[in-house]
C-alpha positions as CSV (number, residue, x, y, z in Angstrom):
1,M,0.0,0.0,0.0
2,S,1.5,3.3,-1.0
3,A,0.6,6.7,0.5
4,E,-0.5,9.3,-2.0
5,V,1.9,12.2,-2.0
6,K,0.2,15.5,-2.6
7,A,1.9,18.3,-4.5
8,P,2.9,21.5,-2.7
9,Q,0.4,24.4,-3.1
10,F,1.1,28.1,-3.5
11,H,-0.1,30.3,-0.6
12,P,0.2,34.0,-1.3
13,L,1.5,36.1,1.5
14,A,1.8,39.7,0.2
15,Q,2.0,41.8,-2.9
16,R,5.5,42.2,-4.1
17,G,5.4,46.0,-3.6
18,Q,4.0,45.8,0.0
19,L,7.3,44.8,1.6
20,H,10.3,47.2,1.7
21,D,13.9,46.1,1.9
22,G,14.7,45.0,5.5
23,E,11.0,44.4,6.4
24,V,9.8,41.3,8.2
25,R,6.1,40.1,8.3
26,A,4.7,37.2,10.3
27,F,2.0,34.8,8.9
28,E,0.4,31.6,9.8
29,V,-0.4,29.2,6.9
30,K,-2.0,25.8,7.4
31,G,-1.0,25.9,11.1
32,V,2.6,26.8,10.3
33,R,4.1,30.1,11.7
34,L,6.2,31.8,9.1
35,V,8.1,35.1,8.5
36,L,8.4,36.7,5.1
37,V,11.6,38.7,4.8
38,R,12.8,41.1,2.1
39,Q,16.5,41.6,2.1
40,G,18.7,42.8,-0.7
41,G,15.8,43.0,-3.0
42,R,15.1,39.2,-2.5
43,F,12.4,37.5,-0.6
44,A,12.7,34.6,1.8
45,V,10.2,32.6,3.9
46,L,11.5,31.2,7.2
47,E,10.0,29.4,10.1
48,G,8.5,31.9,12.5
49,F,10.0,30.8,15.8
50,C,13.6,31.0,17.0
51,P,14.9,27.4,17.5
52,H,16.9,28.5,20.5
53,A,14.0,29.3,22.9
54,G,10.9,29.1,20.7
55,H,10.5,32.9,20.7
56,P,8.3,34.2,17.8
57,L,10.2,36.1,15.2
58,D,7.4,38.6,14.6
59,A,9.6,41.5,15.9
60,A,12.8,40.2,14.4
61,R,15.0,42.7,12.5
62,V,17.1,42.4,9.4
63,I,20.7,43.3,10.1
64,G,22.9,43.0,7.0
65,S,22.1,39.6,5.5
66,N,20.8,38.2,8.9
67,L,17.6,38.0,10.8
68,R,18.1,39.0,14.5
69,C,15.8,37.4,17.1
70,D,14.8,40.1,19.5
71,M,14.9,37.9,22.6
72,H,18.5,36.8,22.9
73,G,20.1,38.3,19.7
74,Y,20.7,35.2,17.8
75,L,21.4,35.8,14.1
76,F,20.2,33.7,11.2
77,D,21.2,34.0,7.5
78,V,18.1,35.3,5.8
79,H,18.4,33.2,2.7
80,G,20.0,30.0,4.1
81,G,18.6,29.9,7.6
82,T,22.0,29.1,9.2
83,C,22.6,30.3,12.7
84,T,25.5,32.8,12.2
85,Y,25.8,34.2,15.8
86,Y,24.6,33.0,19.2
87,T,24.7,34.4,22.7
88,E,23.9,31.4,24.9
89,G,25.0,28.4,22.9
90,P,24.7,27.1,19.4
91,C,21.4,26.1,17.9
92,R,20.1,24.7,14.6
93,G,19.3,27.0,11.8
94,L,15.9,28.2,10.8
95,R,13.9,26.1,8.4
96,V,13.7,27.8,5.0
97,Y,10.5,27.3,2.9
98,P,10.2,27.6,-0.9
99,C,9.4,31.2,-1.7
100,V,7.7,31.9,-5.0
101,E,6.6,35.0,-6.9
102,R,3.4,34.7,-9.0
103,D,1.5,37.4,-10.7
104,G,2.9,40.1,-8.4
105,Q,2.3,38.1,-5.3
106,V,5.0,36.6,-3.0
107,G,4.1,33.4,-1.4
108,V,5.2,30.0,0.0
109,M,4.9,26.5,-1.3
110,L,3.5,24.1,1.3
111,Q,2.4,20.5,1.1
112,A,-1.4,20.1,0.5
113,G,-3.6,18.4,3.0
């Protein structure tokens, strides 16, 4: 018996022009907390909680090419998710989700179902 694999679906998050460089916006899609970030003219979709202490990244700031958690100052590469700086000990990087632009909308691809 094989399980049916459903294709990822596009979920629009914002109009391309709605986010300025260095801006972070939080979303919840299909029960998954995400942040949409625009940095260097490029968009990225990352998990919405810091893996260090589970703090929501809603108020995170973009510093250079990193996203800074406002709780303990951990830095994560915006486009790769890697933890680039930590204050209390290393942690895993942020999960990066497929970011797609369609018809002027920026969104994320998530598994259906």
